[in-house]
VMD Tcl script that draws the C-alpha trace (Angstrom):
set ca {
  {73.22 134.63 110.70}
  {70.43 135.94 108.46}
  {71.32 138.61 105.99}
  {69.62 141.98 106.02}
  {67.95 141.19 102.71}
  {66.17 138.21 104.26}
  {64.08 140.47 106.48}
  {60.73 141.17 104.87}
  {60.52 144.93 104.59}
  {57.65 146.76 102.90}
  {58.39 148.49 99.61}
  {56.21 151.50 100.41}
  {58.45 154.26 101.87}
  {55.94 155.22 104.56}
  {55.49 151.64 105.78}
  {59.24 151.12 105.58}
  {59.83 154.19 107.78}
  {57.26 152.90 110.26}
  {58.91 149.48 110.46}
  {62.34 151.07 110.96}
  {61.02 153.22 113.82}
  {59.34 150.20 115.39}
  {62.65 148.33 115.25}
  {64.45 151.26 116.86}
  {62.03 151.74 119.74}
  {61.57 148.00 120.21}
  {57.78 148.02 120.11}
  {54.92 148.50 117.71}
  {52.97 151.75 117.38}
  {50.12 150.38 119.49}
  {52.54 149.69 122.38}
  {52.76 145.93 121.89}
  {56.30 144.55 122.15}
  {57.99 143.26 119.02}
  {58.06 139.49 118.98}
  {61.60 138.15 118.43}
  {61.94 135.80 115.47}
  {63.39 133.04 117.63}
  {63.93 133.01 121.39}
  {67.47 132.74 122.66}
  {68.27 129.15 123.65}
  {68.57 128.51 127.36}
  {71.98 127.31 128.49}
  {72.53 124.55 130.96}
  {74.19 126.18 133.99}
  {76.10 123.01 134.87}
  {77.51 122.74 131.34}
  {78.57 126.39 131.36}
  {80.37 125.97 134.71}
  {82.11 122.81 133.49}
  {83.21 124.57 130.32}
  {84.71 127.45 132.28}
  {86.71 125.06 134.44}
  {88.20 123.30 131.43}
  {88.89 126.49 129.52}
  {90.88 128.00 132.37}
  {93.12 124.94 132.62}
  {93.48 124.02 128.95}
  {95.87 126.73 127.79}
  {98.18 126.36 130.76}
  {98.33 122.59 130.44}
  {99.13 122.84 126.74}
  {101.87 125.41 127.36}
  {103.52 123.17 129.94}
  {103.31 120.13 127.67}
  {105.02 121.84 124.70}
  {108.76 121.86 124.32}
  {110.51 125.18 123.68}
  {111.32 124.06 120.11}
  {107.66 123.30 119.39}
  {106.53 126.63 120.93}
  {109.00 128.49 118.69}
  {107.72 126.67 115.61}
  {104.12 127.58 116.49}
  {105.10 131.22 117.12}
  {106.94 131.46 113.79}
  {103.96 130.01 111.95}
  {101.64 132.50 113.68}
  {103.91 135.44 112.86}
  {104.15 134.34 109.22}
  {100.36 134.14 109.00}
  {99.98 137.51 110.71}
  {102.48 139.34 108.55}
  {101.96 137.38 105.34}
  {105.58 136.28 105.12}
  {107.06 132.81 105.12}
  {109.74 132.55 107.77}
  {109.99 128.76 107.69}
}
mol new
graphics top color blue
foreach p $ca { graphics top sphere $p radius 0.5 }
foreach p [lrange $ca 0 end-1] q [lrange $ca 1 end] { graphics top cylinder $p $q radius 0.2 }
display resetview
């Protein structure tokens, strides 16, 4: 993700104000739309659908495969990380 400093802003306060307003309204003063720096990549619909199918099954399958002892160990580790304490 680009930092805010990487955006080329004018140093003149009047031009800076103009560029800020153009960003807010989403177009230039002459009515032309602002050109995005890079277009959003198109996603393959088939890949997205396949990903959703796997994601919905993955957590349930993992939960069924774990033993209760292993689940407790994972939960303790998560609680220790969350609260900053070592319980193991």
